[in-house]
C-alpha positions as MATLAB code, in Angstrom:
seq = 'MDKQYVVGIDIGGTNTVFGVVDARGTILYSAAIKTGIYPNIDDYVTDLAKGLDLVINQAGGRDKIKGIGVGAPNGNYFTGSIEFAPNLPWKGKVPLAQLISEKLGGIPVTLTNDANAAAIGEMTYGVARGMKDFIVITLGTGVGSGIVIGGNLVYGSDGFAGELGHVIVRRNNGRLCGCGRTGCLEAYASATGVARSAREYLELTCVESCLRELDPDSITSKDVYDAAMKKDKVALDIFEKTGTMLGEAFADFIAFSSPEAIILFGGLAKSGDLLMEPIKRAMDKNILKVFAGKTKLLLSQLKESDAAVLGASALGWEIKEAPIGVAVSETNDAE';
ca = [
      -3.881  -33.269   -9.501;
      -5.302  -31.660   -6.326;
      -6.705  -28.174   -6.727;
      -4.808  -26.445   -3.933;
      -5.541  -22.777   -4.534;
      -8.141  -20.278   -5.665;
      -7.792  -16.816   -7.161;
      -9.532  -13.669   -5.948;
      -9.967  -10.601   -8.154;
     -11.083   -7.199   -6.832;
     -12.106   -4.792   -9.597;
     -12.256   -1.160   -8.546;
     -12.884    1.981  -10.518;
      -9.167    2.788  -10.419;
      -7.276   -0.481   -9.889;
      -7.833   -4.218  -10.281;
      -6.053   -6.260   -7.603;
      -5.782  -10.051   -7.764;
      -4.055  -12.827   -5.887;
      -3.615  -16.565   -5.420;
      -5.073  -17.692   -2.090;
      -4.553  -20.923   -0.164;
      -7.034  -22.799    2.028;
      -5.935  -20.863    5.125;
      -6.825  -17.556    3.548;
      -3.252  -16.475    2.875;
      -2.654  -14.410   -0.249;
       0.476  -16.077   -1.617;
       1.081  -14.106   -4.805;
      -0.596  -10.893   -5.898;
      -0.417   -8.200   -8.545;
      -2.517   -5.382   -9.968;
      -3.367   -3.536  -13.148;
      -5.123   -0.233  -13.780;
      -8.847   -0.490  -14.514;
      -9.894    2.816  -16.006;
      -7.286    2.933  -18.790;
      -9.095    0.239  -20.806;
     -12.116    1.601  -22.711;
     -12.325   -1.736  -24.527;
     -13.290   -4.728  -22.386;
     -11.384   -7.192  -24.585;
      -8.133   -5.266  -24.061;
      -8.752   -5.217  -20.321;
      -9.429   -8.959  -20.122;
      -6.360   -9.708  -22.251;
      -4.032   -7.779  -19.935;
      -5.802   -9.090  -16.836;
      -5.312  -12.664  -18.070;
      -1.600  -12.000  -18.587;
      -1.289  -10.768  -15.016;
      -3.302  -13.693  -13.686;
      -1.131  -16.183  -15.524;
       1.965  -14.654  -13.923;
       0.709  -15.192  -10.354;
      -0.900  -18.545  -11.200;
       2.391  -19.803  -12.644;
       4.127  -18.752   -9.427;
       1.703  -21.065   -7.621;
       2.451  -24.012   -9.897;
       0.226  -23.405  -12.921;
      -3.439  -23.556  -13.883;
      -3.827  -27.179  -12.753;
      -3.435  -25.984   -9.165;
      -6.390  -23.571   -9.359;
      -9.830  -24.804   -8.297;
     -11.657  -21.646   -9.324;
     -11.601  -17.864   -9.604;
     -13.838  -15.464   -7.719;
     -14.366  -11.876   -8.873;
     -15.682   -8.886   -6.952;
     -16.783   -6.081   -9.282;
     -19.050   -3.021   -9.228;
     -22.552   -4.088  -10.289;
     -21.350   -7.687  -10.510;
     -24.312  -10.055  -10.769;
     -23.785  -13.341   -8.914;
     -26.600  -14.980  -10.831;
     -25.367  -14.207  -14.359;
     -21.602  -13.673  -14.039;
     -21.969  -10.283  -15.723;
     -21.165   -6.693  -14.823;
     -24.262   -4.700  -15.646;
     -24.341   -0.910  -16.094;
     -21.555   -0.131  -13.601;
     -21.397    3.686  -13.285;
     -17.727    3.818  -12.238;
     -16.306    1.473  -14.886;
     -15.467    2.369  -18.490;
     -17.551   -0.477  -20.000;
     -21.251    0.220  -20.314;
     -24.154   -2.133  -20.705;
     -23.942   -5.823  -19.822;
     -20.438   -7.342  -19.833;
     -20.184  -11.160  -19.444;
     -16.929  -10.801  -17.529;
     -16.815  -14.213  -15.846;
     -17.173  -15.928  -19.202;
     -14.510  -13.729  -20.812;
     -11.988  -14.433  -18.040;
     -12.712  -18.173  -18.045;
     -12.186  -18.395  -21.795;
      -8.861  -16.524  -21.577;
      -7.610  -18.900  -18.879;
      -8.371  -22.186  -20.550;
     -11.747  -22.817  -18.948;
     -10.916  -22.344  -15.255;
     -14.368  -21.814  -13.684;
     -15.079  -18.220  -12.701;
     -17.813  -16.789  -10.509;
     -18.534  -13.132   -9.865;
     -20.290  -10.968   -7.312;
     -20.611   -7.319   -6.347;
     -17.323   -5.907   -5.025;
     -18.870   -4.802   -1.749;
     -20.400   -8.262   -1.311;
     -16.916   -9.707   -1.771;
     -15.615   -7.354    0.918;
     -18.418   -8.516    3.232;
     -17.468  -12.166    2.671;
     -13.856  -11.259    3.439;
     -14.845   -9.549    6.693;
     -17.085  -12.464    7.706;
     -14.360  -15.025    7.033;
     -11.191  -13.231    8.092;
     -12.061   -9.842    9.602;
     -13.973   -8.048   12.357;
     -17.262   -9.710   11.324;
     -16.049  -13.222   12.202;
     -18.844  -14.884   14.157;
     -21.437  -12.277   13.159;
     -24.623  -13.297   11.349;
     -26.086   -9.835   10.735;
     -23.952   -6.920    9.586;
     -23.448   -4.406    6.794;
     -20.147   -3.554    5.109;
     -19.985   -0.083    3.586;
     -17.146    0.497    1.133;
     -16.023    4.107    0.793;
     -13.889    4.308   -2.319;
     -14.422    5.685   -5.809;
     -18.087    4.969   -5.097;
     -20.108    3.858   -2.075;
     -20.818    0.130   -2.034;
     -22.539   -2.133    0.453;
     -22.676   -5.796    1.345;
     -25.602   -6.826    3.546;
     -25.493  -10.056    5.549;
     -28.671  -11.290    7.248;
     -28.775  -14.562    9.121;
     -25.291  -15.407    7.865;
     -26.270  -15.047    4.193;
     -25.511  -12.296    1.720;
     -28.581  -10.523    0.436;
     -28.784  -10.809   -3.375;
     -32.485  -10.251   -3.990;
     -34.434  -11.667   -6.908;
     -32.037  -10.446   -9.596;
     -28.617  -10.369   -7.892;
     -28.526   -6.600   -7.354;
     -29.995   -6.142   -3.880;
     -28.139   -3.934   -1.434;
     -27.217   -0.859   -3.467;
     -27.208    1.406   -0.416;
     -24.808    3.832   -2.092;
     -27.637    4.714   -4.442;
     -30.183    5.501   -1.787;
     -31.217    9.092   -2.464;
     -30.227   11.407    0.398;
     -30.972   14.725   -1.302;
     -34.377   14.794   -2.974;
     -34.209   18.409   -4.105;
     -31.369   19.803   -6.195;
     -29.167   16.796   -5.529;
     -25.899   16.163   -7.300;
     -25.884   14.118  -10.473;
     -24.593   10.630   -9.682;
     -22.687    8.366  -12.041;
     -25.723    6.071  -12.099;
     -27.728    8.789  -13.857;
     -29.945    9.744  -10.922;
     -29.538   12.757   -8.645;
     -28.973   12.990   -4.908;
     -27.455    9.525   -4.295;
     -25.349    8.975   -1.176;
     -22.446    8.002   -3.435;
     -22.411   11.451   -5.019;
     -21.534   12.959   -1.619;
     -19.882   10.361    0.614;
     -17.456    8.609   -1.764;
     -13.857    9.704   -2.232;
     -14.892   11.406   -5.459;
     -17.812   13.020   -3.641;
     -15.505   14.502   -1.014;
     -13.255   15.941   -3.737;
     -16.353   17.337   -5.435;
     -17.426   18.958   -2.162;
     -14.047   20.660   -1.928;
     -14.376   22.132   -5.413;
     -17.863   23.399   -4.629;
     -16.737   24.997   -1.352;
     -13.850   26.773   -3.020;
     -16.059   28.047   -5.804;
     -18.991   29.172   -3.669;
     -17.205   30.614   -0.602;
     -14.376   32.996    0.150;
     -13.143   31.131    3.225;
      -9.370   30.838    3.429;
      -8.082   27.338    2.764;
      -4.804   25.703    1.858;
      -6.810   23.800   -0.766;
      -6.860   27.019   -2.802;
      -3.181   26.447   -3.497;
      -4.111   23.362   -5.568;
      -5.546   23.044   -9.049;
      -9.280   22.605   -8.299;
      -9.685   19.969  -10.999;
      -6.952   17.807   -9.472;
      -8.071   17.909   -5.822;
      -8.524   14.445   -4.291;
     -10.053   13.199   -1.049;
      -6.480   12.659    0.208;
      -5.802   16.370   -0.316;
      -8.898   17.189    1.736;
      -7.760   14.783    4.472;
      -4.270   16.316    4.553;
      -5.800   19.786    4.825;
      -8.117   18.660    7.630;
      -5.133   17.314    9.573;
      -3.733   20.856    9.377;
      -7.016   22.135   10.916;
      -8.090   23.719    7.637;
     -11.621   25.038    8.203;
     -12.976   24.125    4.769;
     -11.619   20.590    4.945;
     -12.914   20.058    8.495;
     -16.348   21.286    7.440;
     -16.373   18.884    4.487;
     -15.631   15.901    6.736;
     -18.245   17.039    9.246;
     -20.956   17.267    6.617;
     -19.894   14.061    4.858;
     -19.915   12.144    8.140;
     -23.271   13.616    9.104;
     -24.783   12.487    5.821;
     -23.398    8.980    6.299;
     -24.656    8.813    9.884;
     -28.153    9.836    8.838;
     -28.140    7.177    6.146;
     -26.830    4.530    8.558;
     -29.718    5.225   10.926;
     -32.071    4.341    8.070;
     -30.054    1.239    7.141;
     -30.273    0.005   10.740;
     -34.059    0.314   10.620;
     -34.032   -2.030    7.631;
     -31.945   -4.972    8.886;
     -31.039   -4.309   12.562;
     -27.375   -5.280   12.038;
     -25.009   -6.122   14.855;
     -22.434   -3.870   13.225;
     -21.810   -1.505   10.336;
     -18.245   -1.972    9.117;
     -16.495    0.739    7.123;
     -13.961   -0.289    4.522;
     -11.975    1.565    1.858;
      -9.679    4.529    1.448;
     -11.999    7.176    2.882;
     -12.609    5.057    5.990;
      -8.940    5.617    6.872;
      -9.842    9.191    7.811;
     -10.503    7.951   11.336;
     -12.222   10.284   13.797;
     -12.541   13.026   11.176;
     -15.279   10.890    9.657;
     -16.257    8.522   12.473;
     -17.185   11.166   15.045;
     -19.760   12.981   12.882;
     -21.095    9.604   11.704;
     -21.650    8.502   15.318;
     -23.325   11.772   16.288;
     -25.687   11.769   13.320;
     -26.456    8.051   13.649;
     -27.292    8.376   17.338;
     -29.393   11.473   16.717;
     -31.490    9.893   13.964;
     -31.781    6.254   14.998;
     -35.109    4.735   16.044;
     -35.218    4.410   19.811;
     -35.737    0.641   19.670;
     -32.341    0.272   17.929;
     -30.399    2.775   20.060;
     -27.045    1.477   21.259;
     -27.363   -1.900   19.553;
     -25.332   -1.472   16.362;
     -21.554   -1.159   16.568;
     -19.696    1.104   14.159;
     -16.418   -0.583   13.224;
     -13.483   -0.061   10.906;
     -12.187   -2.949    8.847;
      -8.949   -4.380   10.224;
      -8.017   -6.027    6.931;
      -5.667   -4.452    4.441;
      -7.686   -2.455    1.946;
      -7.006   -4.813   -0.940;
      -7.095   -8.014    1.108;
     -10.743   -7.996    2.233;
     -12.164   -7.872   -1.273;
      -9.562  -10.254   -2.740;
     -10.079  -12.780    0.057;
     -13.842  -12.431   -0.138;
     -13.853  -12.943   -3.886;
     -11.487  -15.893   -3.550;
     -13.899  -17.602   -1.140;
     -16.311  -17.932   -4.065;
     -13.664  -20.002   -5.842;
     -13.790  -22.709   -3.174;
     -17.570  -23.020   -3.617;
     -17.385  -23.770   -7.328;
     -18.744  -27.196   -8.322;
     -19.387  -28.352  -11.868;
     -21.632  -25.482  -12.948;
     -22.318  -23.150  -10.009;
     -24.619  -20.162  -10.051;
     -22.718  -17.142  -11.306;
     -20.040  -19.071  -13.189;
     -19.841  -18.052  -16.780;
     -18.373  -20.676  -19.038;
     -19.179  -20.785  -22.699;
     -21.620  -23.671  -22.552;
     -23.687  -22.344  -19.624;
     -24.140  -18.610  -20.232;
     -25.082  -16.437  -23.142;
     -22.915  -13.440  -23.938;
     -25.413  -10.712  -24.437;
];
């Protein structure tokens, strides 16, 4: 029977979104489960497999599925494992592609970094169509990046190249990051970093703010955005400083790969000019003269879940008999 569809899975720190995708890049059936409520990987995979079977059955059953692609934090394309992901509840090395394949009767599964999956989605269906050199920056629970040079994703020698969210931007007295280091960009410019900035501002200053009406421990980046839209001084200052930090970092990223565009994707990117204006100012101020005016700063035009799901699904079409990154029981160990 012809394999007519593939499945894309986007694993985030909060939610896991998945869908059945046809050859035109249309997500036909989709669903989601929570990610962080499963401290045990086996429980997570069991419930994920149940959800996958529901959407796969809607598409005609497992015989219709050519392969499954997964985008996950710290996902290693070469091994099919998630390795030491700071924003996921499972530590160490998790052979996720193998576990999913076994639960679904041996359907081949391949896995990559979630930001790499978003980059593939942008290159295939989004604002990066036709581009050969660009960087996707995902601003969600963490800060991820997918780097494309010459039309190819950059994986490096071990599958983990391109962790721009863990470039250190504060060398002295930097915040502790989930990765265990201090001063990483992710600790400041992610959605959780923005919420953390709000708590610090409220604790260390006496400036009036509508954020003081909220429980400090429950403040989210959305709360900060809502306050900024009301011209709240604390919230506006947080976005200004967050955008400035991102713009400074982008100037350095441009010096590395000279991309045609940097594309912002994820919940925090929806903040619009609150974030984009300070990014542009800081990027222009700090960029090497030879690169000035060459790199576009763009927002993803894909639905937040679609880019990563579509990008991950594209890996499913590439699957042959035993592709790199596919974890099936006879080809990978399960350390």
